[in-house]
N, CA, C and O atoms as a MOPAC input file, in Angstrom:
PM7 MOZYME 1SCF
protein

 N    275.93100 1    84.78300 1    59.97700 1
 C    277.60800 1    83.88500 1    59.23300 1
 C    277.12700 1    83.47200 1    57.49000 1
 O    276.13500 1    82.75300 1    57.37500 1
 N    277.74600 1    83.87600 1    56.37400 1
 C    276.92000 1    83.77500 1    54.95200 1
 C    277.11800 1    82.37800 1    54.74300 1
 O    277.41400 1    81.44500 1    55.48900 1
 N    276.87700 1    82.48700 1    53.54400 1
 C    276.92800 1    80.60800 1    53.69400 1
 C    277.98400 1    80.48600 1    52.80900 1
 O    278.33900 1    81.47300 1    52.16500 1
 N    278.76900 1    78.97300 1    52.63000 1
 C    280.40300 1    79.38700 1    52.05700 1
 C    279.63300 1    78.71900 1    50.74200 1
 O    278.79900 1    77.81300 1    50.75400 1
 N    280.19400 1    79.47800 1    49.55600 1
 C    280.40500 1    78.96700 1    48.36100 1
 C    281.32500 1    78.37700 1    47.83500 1
 O    282.22900 1    78.50500 1    48.66000 1
 N    281.71200 1    77.81100 1    47.00900 1
 C    283.13600 1    77.46000 1    46.10000 1
 C    282.39200 1    77.73100 1    44.51400 1
 O    281.33000 1    77.43800 1    43.96300 1
 N    283.54600 1    78.40800 1    44.20600 1
 C    283.57800 1    78.81300 1    43.08300 1
 C    284.12500 1    77.74300 1    41.66500 1
 O    284.65000 1    76.65300 1    41.89400 1
 N    284.02800 1    77.96900 1    41.03400 1
 C    284.35000 1    76.74800 1    40.02800 1
 C    284.62000 1    77.42500 1    38.84700 1
 O    283.87200 1    78.37400 1    38.61000 1
 N    285.55700 1    77.16300 1    37.99000 1
 C    285.88900 1    77.79500 1    36.79100 1
 C    285.28200 1    78.29000 1    35.91600 1
 O    285.60600 1    79.37000 1    35.42100 1
 N    284.19400 1    77.54500 1    35.51600 1
 C    283.10500 1    77.92400 1    34.32800 1
 C    281.58600 1    78.62300 1    35.48100 1
 O    280.37700 1    78.38800 1    35.46100 1
 N    282.57800 1    79.64700 1    36.48200 1
 C    281.39400 1    80.42400 1    37.00100 1
 C    280.47300 1    79.72600 1    37.96900 1
 O    279.61500 1    80.27400 1    38.66100 1
 N    280.80400 1    78.28800 1    37.91800 1
 C    279.66900 1    77.63200 1    38.67200 1
 C    279.10700 1    78.24300 1    40.40200 1
 O    279.90300 1    79.07500 1    40.83600 1
 N    278.30500 1    78.04500 1    41.05400 1
 C    278.59100 1    78.23800 1    42.38900 1
 C    277.89400 1    77.50900 1    42.92000 1
 O    276.89400 1    77.19900 1    42.27300 1
 N    278.02800 1    76.99300 1    44.07200 1
 C    277.22600 1    76.21200 1    44.83300 1
 C    277.88000 1    76.52100 1    46.23500 1
 O    279.06100 1    76.62500 1    46.56500 1
 N    276.38900 1    76.66200 1    47.13600 1
 C    276.55400 1    76.78600 1    48.19000 1
 C    276.57600 1    75.87000 1    49.64200 1
 O    275.63700 1    75.68000 1    50.41600 1
 N    277.93200 1    75.39100 1    49.72700 1
 C    278.29100 1    74.23900 1    50.90100 1
 C    277.68600 1    74.11200 1    51.82300 1
 O    277.40600 1    72.96700 1    52.17600 1
 N    277.10000 1    75.58600 1    52.82300 1
 C    276.50400 1    75.41200 1    53.55200 1
 C    276.09700 1    73.95900 1    54.48400 1
 O    276.41500 1    73.36100 1    55.51200 1
 N    275.04400 1    73.88000 1    53.16400 1
 C    273.54400 1    72.72900 1    54.05300 1
 C    274.49100 1    71.70100 1    54.01200 1
 O    274.13200 1    71.00000 1    54.95800 1
 N    275.74800 1    71.01400 1    53.38100 1
 C    276.49700 1    70.18000 1    53.73200 1
 C    277.03300 1    70.27000 1    54.78100 1
 O    276.60200 1    69.82000 1    55.84200 1
 N    277.76000 1    70.70000 1    54.65700 1
 C    278.73400 1    71.02700 1    56.11200 1
 C    277.92100 1    70.97100 1    57.55800 1
 O    278.28100 1    70.51000 1    58.64100 1
 N    276.26700 1    71.83600 1    57.01900 1
 C    276.01400 1    71.71500 1    58.44100 1
 C    275.23200 1    70.19800 1    58.54100 1
 O    274.86200 1    69.80400 1    59.64700 1
 N    275.01000 1    69.39500 1    57.35300 1
 C    274.70700 1    67.68700 1    57.29100 1
 C    275.62400 1    67.50700 1    58.04100 1
 O    275.45100 1    67.27800 1    59.23800 1
 N    277.11100 1    67.59600 1    57.31600 1
 C    278.14800 1    66.50000 1    57.91500 1
 C    277.59000 1    66.47600 1    59.83700 1
 O    277.03100 1    65.62100 1    60.52300 1
 N    278.16600 1    68.04000 1    60.15700 1
 C    278.54500 1    68.32500 1    61.47000 1
 C    277.42500 1    67.56100 1    62.00200 1
 O    277.63000 1    66.49700 1    62.58500 1
 N    276.01000 1    68.13500 1    61.80600 1
 C    275.03800 1    66.86100 1    62.37400 1
 C    274.91400 1    65.45600 1    62.88300 1
 O    274.55400 1    64.89500 1    63.91800 1
 N    275.34200 1    65.15900 1    61.77000 1
 C    275.86700 1    63.12700 1    61.95000 1
 C    277.20800 1    62.78500 1    62.72900 1
 O    277.47400 1    61.77400 1    63.38000 1
 N    278.18400 1    64.21600 1    62.41100 1
 C    279.16900 1    64.00700 1    63.58900 1
 C    279.01000 1    63.98100 1    65.33800 1
 O    279.84700 1    63.55100 1    66.13100 1
 N    278.10200 1    64.38600 1    65.55000 1
 C    277.65100 1    65.00400 1    66.50000 1
 C    276.72700 1    64.14300 1    67.15200 1
 O    276.70700 1    64.28000 1    68.37600 1
 N    275.55700 1    62.85200 1    66.42700 1
 C    274.99600 1    62.25300 1    66.56400 1
 C    275.50900 1    61.08900 1    67.31500 1
 O    275.40600 1    60.58200 1    68.43200 1
 N    276.47400 1    60.78500 1    65.50600 1
 C    277.28700 1    60.09700 1    66.11700 1
 C    278.88600 1    59.35000 1    67.33800 1
 O    279.33600 1    58.26300 1    67.70100 1
 N    279.24400 1    61.27500 1    67.56400 1
 C    279.57400 1    61.07400 1    68.94100 1
 C    278.74300 1    60.81000 1    70.32800 1
 O    279.13500 1    60.13200 1    71.27800 1
 N    277.61500 1    61.44500 1    70.22400 1
 C    276.78400 1    61.56900 1    71.50400 1
 C    276.34100 1    60.09200 1    71.69500 1
 O    276.07500 1    59.75100 1    72.84700 1
 N    276.19300 1    58.87400 1    70.36900 1
 C    275.36700 1    58.27700 1    70.95500 1
 C    276.86000 1    57.04500 1    71.62700 1
 O    276.73300 1    56.11900 1    72.42800 1
 N    278.01300 1    57.47700 1    70.99400 1
 C    278.80800 1    56.96700 1    71.49800 1
 C    279.56200 1    57.21300 1    73.10600 1
 O    280.35600 1    56.50000 1    73.71900 1
 N    278.85000 1    58.71000 1    73.50600 1
 C    279.37500 1    59.07700 1    74.36100 1
 C    278.49100 1    57.87700 1    75.76300 1
 O    278.81700 1    57.58400 1    76.91300 1
 N    277.49300 1    57.55100 1    75.01700 1
 C    276.52400 1    56.98700 1    75.51100 1
 C    277.04000 1    55.64400 1    76.52900 1
 O    276.88400 1    55.26500 1    77.69000 1
 N    277.70400 1    55.24200 1    75.36500 1
 C    277.66000 1    53.95800 1    75.04000 1
 C    279.32800 1    53.57700 1    76.26400 1
 O    279.66100 1    52.68100 1    77.04000 1
 N    279.99000 1    55.04600 1    75.69900 1
 C    280.96600 1    54.19700 1    76.79700 1
 C    280.47900 1    54.48000 1    78.08900 1
 O    281.36000 1    54.08600 1    78.85400 1
 N    279.59600 1    54.92800 1    78.70700 1
 C    279.28100 1    55.77500 1    79.66400 1
 C    278.44000 1    53.50500 1    80.29800 1
 O    278.69900 1    52.60400 1    81.09500 1
 N    277.61700 1    53.78600 1    79.36700 1
 C    277.30400 1    52.79100 1    79.78800 1
 C    278.26000 1    50.78700 1    80.12500 1
 O    277.93000 1    49.81100 1    80.79800 1
 N    279.31800 1    51.06400 1    79.31900 1
 C    280.04000 1    49.59200 1    79.33600 1
 C    281.24000 1    49.91900 1    80.07500 1
 O    282.07200 1    49.03700 1    80.28600 1
 N    281.46000 1    51.46000 1    80.61200 1
 C    282.67300 1    51.98900 1    80.95400 1
 C    283.53400 1    52.11300 1    80.71700 1
 O    284.42100 1    52.21900 1    81.56400 1
 N    283.83500 1    52.18900 1    78.94900 1
 C    285.21200 1    51.85200 1    77.98100 1
 C    285.48700 1    53.20600 1    77.54200 1
 O    285.83400 1    53.30600 1    76.36500 1
 N    285.41100 1    54.24600 1    78.21100 1
 C    286.00900 1    55.86100 1    78.72900 1
 C    287.57700 1    55.46300 1    77.76200 1
 O    287.36000 1    55.88600 1    76.62700 1
 N    288.69500 1    54.96800 1    77.80600 1
 C    289.57300 1    55.21300 1    77.39500 1
 C    290.09000 1    56.59500 1    78.71500 1
 O    289.55100 1    57.68800 1    78.89400 1
 N    291.43700 1    55.91400 1    79.52600 1
 C    292.14700 1    56.58500 1    80.69500 1
 C    292.84600 1    57.75900 1    79.50500 1
 O    292.64500 1    57.88200 1    78.29700 1
 N    293.93300 1    58.68500 1    80.67700 1
 C    294.18400 1    59.85600 1    80.31200 1
 C    295.65300 1    59.96000 1    80.15100 1
 O    296.13700 1    59.83400 1    81.27600 1
 N    296.64900 1    60.14500 1    79.20600 1
 C    297.93000 1    59.66700 1    78.59700 1
 C    298.58000 1    60.80300 1    78.03800 1
 O    298.15900 1    61.54800 1    77.15300 1
 N    299.99700 1    60.85800 1    78.85700 1
 C    300.11700 1    62.42900 1    78.52800 1
 C    301.87800 1    61.79500 1    78.47900 1
 O    302.38700 1    60.94000 1    79.20400 1
 N    302.52700 1    62.62200 1    77.29100 1
 C    303.34500 1    62.11300 1    76.54300 1
 C    304.83500 1    63.44900 1    76.96000 1
 O    305.18400 1    63.96000 1    75.89600 1
 N    305.31500 1    63.78300 1    77.67000 1
 C    306.34200 1    65.02200 1    77.30300 1
 C    308.31100 1    64.50400 1    77.01800 1
 O    309.05300 1    64.10900 1    77.91800 1
 N    308.52400 1    64.60200 1    76.21400 1
 C    310.09300 1    65.18900 1    75.49600 1
 C    310.09600 1    65.80200 1    76.70200 1
 O    309.30400 1    66.61300 1    77.18100 1
 N    311.55400 1    65.08600 1    77.34100 1
 C    313.07600 1    66.15400 1    77.68000 1
 C    314.06500 1    65.58400 1    77.13500 1
 O    314.06700 1    64.59800 1    76.39800 1
 N    315.18900 1    66.41200 1    77.61700 1
 C    316.45100 1    66.13000 1    76.65300 1
 C    316.70000 1    64.64000 1    76.92500 1
 O    316.72900 1    64.03900 1    75.85000 1
 N    316.81400 1    64.15700 1    77.55000 1
 C    317.74300 1    62.78200 1    77.71900 1
 C    316.70200 1    62.00900 1    77.96200 1
 O    317.11400 1    60.91300 1    78.34300 1
 N    314.92000 1    62.07600 1    77.90200 1
 C    314.30500 1    60.54500 1    78.28000 1
 C    312.38700 1    60.91800 1    77.85100 1
 O    311.96400 1    62.06500 1    77.99800 1
 N    311.96700 1    60.40600 1    77.62100 1
 C    309.79700 1    60.54000 1    77.21100 1
 C    309.40100 1    60.28300 1    78.56300 1
 O    309.63800 1    59.17500 1    79.04500 1
 N    308.90500 1    61.05000 1    79.14300 1
 C    307.93800 1    60.90600 1    80.73700 1
 C    306.53700 1    60.71200 1    79.97500 1
 O    305.96500 1    61.49700 1    79.21900 1
 N    306.11100 1    59.27100 1    80.45400 1
 C    305.11700 1    59.12200 1    80.14600 1
 C    303.49400 1    58.96100 1    81.05700 1
 O    303.36100 1    57.74900 1    81.22600 1
 N    302.78700 1    59.38900 1    81.41600 1
 C    302.09300 1    60.15000 1    82.84700 1
 C    300.64200 1    59.20400 1    82.39300 1
 O    300.30200 1    59.68500 1    81.31200 1
 N    300.30100 1    58.81200 1    82.52300 1
 C    298.32600 1    57.92100 1    82.88100 1
 C    297.89100 1    57.90800 1    84.23300 1
 O    298.27300 1    57.63300 1    85.37000 1
 N    296.91200 1    58.33300 1    83.58800 1
 C    295.82800 1    58.46000 1    84.87400 1
 C    294.89400 1    57.53800 1    84.84300 1
 O    294.20300 1    57.38800 1    83.83500 1
 N    294.69100 1    56.56100 1    86.28000 1
 C    294.67800 1    55.34900 1    85.90500 1
 C    293.81700 1    55.27200 1    87.86800 1
 O    294.06900 1    54.34800 1    88.64100 1
 N    293.15100 1    56.10600 1    88.11700 1
 C    292.16700 1    56.31900 1    89.55600 1
 C    290.87800 1    54.72100 1    89.80200 1
 O    290.08700 1    53.87200 1    89.38900 1
 N    291.66000 1    55.41200 1    90.85400 1
 C    290.62600 1    53.67400 1    91.55700 1
 C    291.01200 1    52.24000 1    91.54000 1
 O    290.55500 1    51.30600 1    92.20000 1
 N    292.43700 1    52.27600 1    90.18100 1
 C    292.79700 1    50.36100 1    90.28700 1
 C    294.83600 1    50.88200 1    91.27100 1
 O    295.43500 1    51.95200 1    91.38400 1
 N    295.08400 1    49.79200 1    91.61100 1
 C    295.57200 1    48.83400 1    92.35700 1
 C    296.84600 1    48.94700 1    91.68900 1
 O    296.69700 1    48.85400 1    90.47100 1
 N    298.66000 1    49.19900 1    92.22500 1
 C    299.52400 1    48.66900 1    91.49700 1
 C    298.95300 1    47.28300 1    90.75700 1
 O    299.09200 1    47.16000 1    89.54000 1
 N    298.41300 1    46.42200 1    91.42100 1
 C    298.67200 1    45.27300 1    90.60800 1
 C    297.58200 1    44.97900 1    89.96700 1
 O    297.37600 1    43.76500 1    89.96700 1
 N    296.55400 1    45.78700 1    89.25000 1
 C    295.87100 1    45.83700 1    88.53600 1
 C    295.94300 1    46.44300 1    86.98100 1
 O    294.96700 1    46.32600 1    86.24000 1
 N    297.17600 1    47.10100 1    86.54000 1
 C    297.84900 1    47.75900 1    86.17300 1
 C    299.13300 1    46.53800 1    85.22000 1
 O    299.39900 1    45.45000 1    85.73000 1
 N    299.72100 1    46.93400 1    83.97600 1
 C    300.22400 1    45.60200 1    83.70000 1
 C    301.14400 1    47.12400 1    82.32200 1
 O    300.61900 1    48.08300 1    81.75600 1
 N    302.76500 1    46.54800 1    82.30600 1
 C    303.34000 1    47.33300 1    81.40500 1
 C    304.25900 1    46.67100 1    80.25900 1
 O    305.40200 1    46.29800 1    80.52700 1
 N    303.77400 1    46.55600 1    79.12300 1
 C    303.95500 1    45.71300 1    78.05400 1
 C    304.71300 1    46.21500 1    77.63900 1
 O    304.23400 1    47.32600 1    77.41000 1
 N    306.50300 1    46.20300 1    77.06900 1
 C    306.75300 1    46.96600 1    75.90300 1
 C    307.14000 1    46.13600 1    74.92900 1
 O    307.96700 1    45.28700 1    75.26200 1
 N    306.86200 1    46.14100 1    74.08200 1
 C    306.75600 1    45.89500 1    72.10300 1
 C    307.80200 1    46.76100 1    71.52300 1
 O    307.40500 1    47.92200 1    71.41800 1
 N    308.90100 1    46.58900 1    71.14900 1
 C    309.66800 1    47.09400 1    69.86700 1
 C    309.78400 1    48.80800 1    70.82200 1
 O    310.37100 1    49.17400 1    71.84000 1
 N    308.86000 1    49.48700 1    69.79300 1
 C    308.79900 1    50.78700 1    69.85600 1
 C    307.96200 1    51.44100 1    70.50700 1
 O    308.11000 1    52.64500 1    70.71600 1
 N    306.40400 1    50.39000 1    71.16300 1
 C    305.47700 1    50.76800 1    72.09300 1
 C    305.95400 1    49.96400 1    73.79000 1
 O    306.80300 1    49.16900 1    74.19100 1
 N    304.62000 1    50.89700 1    74.46600 1
 C    304.59700 1    50.77100 1    75.48100 1
 C    303.22100 1    50.53900 1    75.55400 1
 O    302.42800 1    51.31800 1    75.02600 1
 N    302.72100 1    49.13700 1    76.40100 1
 C    300.41500 1    48.64800 1    76.31500 1
 C    300.72000 1    48.80400 1    77.72500 1
 O    301.38900 1    47.96100 1    78.32400 1
 N    300.30700 1    49.73600 1    78.22300 1
 C    299.88000 1    50.54800 1    79.29400 1
 C    298.34600 1    49.44600 1    80.12600 1
 O    297.48800 1    50.31000 1    80.30500 1
 N    298.07400 1    48.82700 1    80.35600 1
 C    296.51400 1    48.14500 1    80.81000 1
 C    295.87100 1    47.62400 1    82.21500 1
 O    296.24500 1    46.70100 1    82.93900 1
 N    295.27300 1    48.11700 1    82.29200 1
 C    294.71000 1    48.35000 1    83.42000 1
 C    293.15900 1    46.74500 1    83.41500 1
 O    292.21900 1    46.79500 1    82.62300 1
 N    293.26500 1    46.02400 1    84.05700 1
 C    292.36000 1    44.84200 1    84.71800 1
 C    291.45200 1    45.37200 1    86.34300 1
 O    291.71400 1    45.89500 1    87.42600 1
 N    289.96800 1    44.65900 1    85.37800 1
 C    289.70900 1    44.95200 1    86.84300 1
 C    288.79300 1    43.17200 1    86.84500 1
 O    288.99400 1    42.56200 1    85.79500 1
 N    288.09600 1    42.58600 1    87.65200 1
 C    287.07800 1    42.60300 1    87.64500 1
 C    285.96000 1    42.40400 1    88.90800 1
 O    286.55100 1    42.86800 1    89.88200 1
 N    284.55500 1    41.90800 1    89.37600 1
 C    284.24300 1    41.87300 1    89.92600 1
 C    283.39000 1    40.77000 1    90.34000 1
 O    283.15000 1    40.06600 1    89.35900 1
 N    282.72900 1    40.25300 1    91.60400 1
 C    282.12500 1    38.86000 1    91.41900 1
 C    280.93400 1    39.30900 1    92.34900 1
 O    281.03000 1    39.85800 1    93.44700 1
 N    279.82500 1    38.96600 1    91.68900 1
 C    278.45600 1    39.21500 1    92.85000 1
 C    277.92400 1    37.92600 1    93.10400 1
 O    277.41200 1    37.42000 1    92.10600 1
 N    277.89200 1    37.31700 1    94.02000 1
 C    277.09100 1    35.62700 1    94.18100 1
 C    275.84400 1    35.80900 1    95.28600 1
 O    275.76300 1    36.78600 1    96.03000 1
 N    275.07600 1    34.92200 1    95.27100 1
 C    273.93200 1    35.22400 1    96.45100 1
 C    273.18100 1    33.99500 1    95.82900 1
 O    273.08800 1    33.49800 1    94.70600 1
 N    272.50300 1    33.63800 1    97.55900 1
 C    271.71000 1    31.91600 1    97.09500 1
 C    270.36400 1    32.81100 1    97.76100 1
 O    270.21200 1    33.64500 1    98.65400 1
 N    269.35000 1    31.97700 1    96.58000 1
 C    268.18100 1    31.87400 1    96.98100 1
 C    267.92900 1    30.58700 1    98.18700 1
 O    268.67700 1    29.65400 1    97.89300 1
 N    267.35200 1    30.36700 1    99.06400 1
 C    266.88000 1    29.75800 1   100.24400 1
 C    265.89800 1    28.97400 1    99.30800 1
 O    265.88700 1    28.08400 1    98.45700 1
 N    264.88600 1    30.04900 1   100.13800 1
 C    263.35600 1    29.44000 1    99.69900 1
 C    263.26400 1    29.04400 1    98.03500 1
 O    262.43900 1    28.21400 1    97.65300 1
 N    264.07100 1    29.63100 1    97.21800 1
 C    264.01000 1    28.31300 1    95.62100 1
 C    264.69700 1    27.44600 1    95.75900 1
 O    264.75000 1    26.39100 1    95.12700 1
 N    265.33700 1    27.83100 1    96.66400 1
 C    266.83500 1    26.54600 1    96.68100 1
 C    267.64100 1    26.72400 1    95.16000 1
 O    267.84500 1    25.77900 1    94.39700 1
 N    268.08400 1    28.26300 1    94.87800 1
 C    268.90800 1    28.56200 1    93.59300 1
 C    270.15400 1    29.75100 1    94.36500 1
 O    270.45100 1    30.69200 1    95.10000 1
 N    270.30500 1    29.25500 1    93.92200 1
 C    272.21800 1    29.97700 1    93.60400 1
 C    272.44900 1    30.36300 1    92.40100 1
 O    272.20000 1    29.78800 1    91.34100 1
 N    273.29600 1    32.09900 1    92.74800 1
 C    273.77100 1    33.08100 1    91.60700 1
 C    274.89700 1    33.51800 1    91.54600 1
 O    275.32600 1    33.82000 1    92.65900 1
 N    275.91900 1    33.77500 1    90.33300 1
 C    276.68300 1    34.00600 1    90.18400 1
 C    276.83300 1    35.24900 1    89.34300 1
 O    276.90600 1    34.78300 1    88.20600 1
 N    276.90700 1    36.34200 1    89.26000 1
 C    277.52800 1    37.85500 1    87.82900 1
 C    278.79300 1    37.71200 1    88.45400 1
 O    278.90200 1    37.87900 1    89.66900 1
 N    280.03000 1    37.33400 1    87.53200 1
 C    280.75100 1    38.08900 1    87.09100 1
 C    281.22200 1    39.23600 1    86.11900 1
 O    280.53300 1    39.23700 1    85.09900 1
 N    282.02300 1    40.04100 1    86.13300 1
 C    282.30300 1    40.74800 1    85.13800 1
 C    284.30100 1    41.09500 1    84.93700 1
 O    285.14200 1    40.68200 1    85.73500 1
 N    284.52700 1    41.72500 1    83.98000 1
 C    286.12800 1    41.12400 1    83.53300 1
 C    285.94500 1    42.80400 1    82.77800 1
 O    284.87100 1    42.87000 1    82.18100 1
 N    286.70000 1    44.01000 1    82.70700 1
 C    287.41000 1    45.10300 1    82.10400 1
 C    288.46300 1    45.06600 1    82.39800 1
 O    288.90500 1    45.21500 1    83.53700 1
 N    289.26800 1    44.78700 1    81.06700 1
 C    290.72100 1    45.91400 1    80.26600 1
 C    290.52100 1    47.36800 1    79.46500 1
 O    289.69900 1    47.54200 1    78.56600 1
 N    291.46600 1    48.39900 1    79.99200 1
 C    291.20800 1    49.22100 1    79.81400 1
 C    292.51100 1    49.24800 1    79.05400 1
 O    293.29100 1    48.43400 1    79.54900 1
 N    292.88800 1    49.72500 1    78.29500 1
 C    294.32000 1    49.79200 1    77.27300 1
 C    294.54200 1    51.15700 1    76.37600 1
 O    293.76900 1    51.88000 1    75.74700 1
 N    296.36300 1    51.17000 1    76.67900 1
 C    296.25900 1    52.78800 1    75.72800 1
 C    297.80900 1    51.88800 1    75.52000 1
 O    298.32200 1    51.13100 1    76.34400 1
 N    298.43500 1    52.33300 1    73.86600 1
 C    299.22200 1    51.69600 1    73.02600 1
 C    300.28700 1    53.47900 1    73.11600 1
 O    299.87000 1    54.56700 1    72.72100 1
 N    301.44900 1    53.23700 1    73.65600 1
 C    302.66300 1    54.63100 1    73.35600 1
 C    303.40400 1    54.17100 1    72.25500 1
 O    304.10700 1    53.16000 1    72.27200 1
 N    303.19800 1    55.11600 1    71.04800 1
 C    304.37300 1    55.03300 1    70.54600 1
 C    305.51400 1    56.28200 1    70.40000 1
 O    305.37100 1    57.49900 1    70.27800 1
 N    306.61000 1    55.48700 1    70.46200 1
 C    307.52700 1    56.82200 1    70.42100 1
 C    308.61500 1    56.26300 1    69.37000 1
 O    308.30600 1    55.12500 1    69.01600 1
 N    309.52700 1    56.62700 1    68.90700 1
 C    309.93200 1    56.79900 1    67.88600 1
 C    311.26000 1    56.35200 1    67.37800 1
 O    311.81900 1    56.69100 1    66.33500 1
 N    311.72000 1    55.41400 1    68.43400 1
 C    312.72200 1    54.56100 1    68.72200 1
 C    312.59400 1    53.40000 1    69.34700 1
 O    311.42100 1    53.15700 1    69.06200 1
 N    312.97400 1    52.44900 1    70.03400 1
 C    313.55800 1    51.30000 1    69.80500 1
 C    313.27300 1    51.67300 1    71.59100 1
 O    313.97100 1    52.54800 1    72.10500 1
 N    312.33500 1    51.02400 1    72.33800 1
 C    312.15000 1    51.69900 1    73.99500 1
 C    313.88200 1    50.64300 1    74.65400 1
 O    314.51600 1    49.91500 1    73.89000 1
 N    314.01500 1    50.72000 1    75.17100 1
 C    315.62300 1    49.76000 1    76.11900 1
 C    314.26500 1    49.70600 1    77.35400 1
 O    313.55600 1    50.59500 1    77.82600 1
 N    314.34600 1    47.89700 1    77.62200 1
 C    313.82700 1    47.73800 1    78.35300 1
 C    314.18400 1    48.12400 1    79.95500 1
 O    313.60100 1    48.61300 1    80.92200 1
 N    315.59800 1    47.55700 1    79.59700 1
 C    316.71400 1    47.36200 1    80.69500 1
 C    316.50800 1    48.72000 1    81.69900 1
 O    316.55600 1    48.67100 1    82.92800 1
 N    316.23000 1    50.13100 1    80.76300 1
 C    316.59600 1    51.13500 1    81.56900 1
 C    315.41900 1    52.20400 1    81.87500 1
 O    315.48500 1    53.42300 1    82.02900 1
 N    314.32300 1    51.32000 1    81.90800 1
 C    313.09500 1    52.33600 1    81.68100 1
 C    312.53400 1    51.70300 1    82.75400 1
 O    312.61900 1    50.52000 1    83.08500 1
 N    311.81600 1    52.82300 1    83.38100 1
 C    311.93500 1    52.71000 1    84.65400 1
 C    309.93500 1    52.84900 1    84.84200 1
 O    309.35300 1    52.84700 1    83.75700 1
 N    309.00100 1    52.96000 1    86.14200 1
 C    307.93100 1    53.43200 1    86.27600 1
 C    307.69900 1    53.39100 1    87.93500 1
 O    308.35000 1    52.76700 1    88.77400 1
 N    306.40600 1    54.37900 1    88.13800 1
 C    306.20400 1    54.52900 1    89.49600 1
 C    304.73400 1    54.48400 1    89.26000 1
 O    304.29900 1    55.24500 1    88.39500 1
 N    303.80800 1    53.62500 1    89.96800 1
 C    302.28100 1    54.08900 1    90.41000 1
 C    301.95100 1    54.34700 1    92.39000 1
 O    301.88500 1    53.63900 1    93.39500 1
 N    301.85600 1    55.49100 1    92.10200 1
 C    301.06500 1    56.15200 1    93.13800 1
 C    300.13400 1    57.74500 1    93.41400 1
 O    300.26200 1    58.96300 1    93.29100 1
 N    299.23200 1    56.77000 1    93.82900 1
 C    297.84600 1    57.64300 1    94.16900 1
 C    297.25200 1    57.58700 1    93.13900 1
 O    296.46900 1    58.51800 1    93.32300 1
 N    296.91600 1    57.04100 1    91.77000 1
 C    296.18200 1    56.56300 1    90.65500 1
 C    296.94400 1    56.94000 1    89.65600 1
 O    296.63600 1    56.58800 1    88.51700 1
 N    298.28300 1    57.86700 1    89.92700 1
 C    299.36400 1    57.98700 1    88.36200 1
 C    300.45800 1    57.13400 1    88.44800 1
 O    301.36800 1    56.75400 1    89.18400 1
 N    300.00500 1    57.02400 1    87.47900 1
 C    300.87000 1    55.95900 1    87.01200 1
 C    302.18300 1    57.02600 1    85.80700 1
 O    301.87700 1    57.77000 1    84.87500 1
 N    303.59600 1    56.68200 1    86.33300 1
 C    304.29600 1    57.59200 1    85.17600 1
 C    305.62600 1    56.42800 1    85.14600 1
 O    306.29500 1    55.89300 1    86.03000 1
 N    305.60800 1    56.34900 1    83.50400 1
 C    306.84600 1    55.90100 1    82.84700 1
 C    308.09800 1    57.35200 1    82.38200 1
 O    307.96000 1    58.48500 1    81.92000 1
 N    309.50400 1    56.33300 1    82.91000 1
 C    310.71400 1    57.02900 1    82.36300 1
 C    311.17900 1    56.32500 1    81.58700 1
 O    311.40500 1    55.14700 1    81.86200 1
 N    311.58300 1    57.11700 1    79.82000 1
 C    312.23400 1    56.58500 1    79.52000 1
 C    313.63700 1    56.86400 1    78.65700 1
 O    313.72100 1    57.71100 1    77.76700 1
 N    314.61700 1    56.07300 1    79.04900 1
 C    315.96700 1    56.83000 1    78.66300 1
 C    315.74900 1    57.44900 1    77.00600 1
 O    314.94300 1    56.90200 1    76.25400 1
 N    316.32800 1    58.28700 1    76.70100 1
 C    316.79000 1    58.30000 1    74.56800 1
 C    318.52300 1    57.56500 1    75.10900 1
 O    319.20500 1    57.87100 1    76.08700 1
 N    318.82600 1    56.40300 1    73.87300 1
 C    319.66300 1    56.27800 1    73.81200 1
 C    319.80400 1    56.80100 1    72.84700 1
 O    318.97000 1    56.96300 1    71.95600 1
 N    321.40100 1    57.30200 1    72.91000 1
 C    322.05500 1    58.58300 1    71.56800 1
 C    322.26000 1    58.21500 1    70.82600 1
 O    322.08700 1    58.80100 1    69.75700 1
 N    323.07600 1    56.24900 1    70.96800 1
 C    324.49200 1    55.35900 1    70.59800 1
 C    322.93500 1    55.44400 1    68.70100 1
 O    323.34000 1    55.93300 1    67.64600 1
 N    322.03000 1    55.10700 1    68.76900 1
 C    320.12900 1    55.01300 1    68.26600 1
 C    320.23600 1    56.29400 1    67.05300 1
 O    319.89400 1    56.15200 1    65.87900 1
 N    320.65400 1    57.23800 1    67.50800 1
 C    320.35100 1    58.44700 1    66.75300 1
 C    321.76600 1    58.60500 1    65.45500 1
 O    322.97900 1    58.41900 1    65.55600 1
 N    321.03800 1    58.95400 1    64.49600 1
 C    322.10800 1    58.88400 1    63.72700 1
 C    321.46800 1    60.78000 1    62.75700 1
 O    320.33000 1    61.00200 1    62.34500 1
 N    322.77000 1    61.82000 1    62.68800 1
 C    322.74200 1    62.89900 1    62.35200 1
 C    322.86100 1    62.60100 1    60.66200 1
 O    323.87500 1    62.06600 1    60.21200 1
 N    321.97900 1    62.91300 1    59.97700 1
 C    322.36200 1    63.35800 1    58.29900 1
 C    322.24100 1    64.70900 1    57.62800 1
 O    321.48200 1    65.67800 1    57.64500 1
 N    323.34100 1    64.31600 1    57.03400 1
 C    323.88200 1    65.56300 1    56.48400 1
 C    322.79900 1    65.84900 1    55.65100 1
 O    322.21300 1    64.80200 1    55.37400 1
 N    322.19500 1    67.01200 1    55.04200 1
 C    321.25400 1    67.44500 1    54.53900 1
 C    322.24200 1    68.27900 1    53.08600 1
 O    323.07500 1    69.12600 1    53.40800 1
 N    322.03000 1    67.91700 1    51.44400 1
 C    322.76200 1    68.31100 1    50.84900 1
 C    322.69000 1    69.41800 1    49.88400 1
 O    323.69200 1    69.75300 1    49.25300 1

């Protein structure tokens, strides 16, 4: 692969390949360090897909390992907030040393999905089966206006 060069009007050539290589190495180092942190703190966001149909938007979120009670949906204007909450508690008693220990952890994973319209709260539906959340958001035609371009 030949080095990337940038030609300037005065005929001065600069080899940009070392800069591009350096930036790529920095990006890789930065991304690799955060992958480690995400794994350590379990902060990896869950997968969300959005599909536009003729009369509705379909949002699917993969939340394996969560129950319906741990998932919360919130409509905020033209956004939907999907939150998955998890908590755990570990208790122990050491009678020999007369000590009691308790460890608790609490985690919230969330995603915001923005739509190009106000979300109709009363017509939006959601189902949760086998770790897959499916939200159906109908498009309201009365809010849409076509503009004539001159």
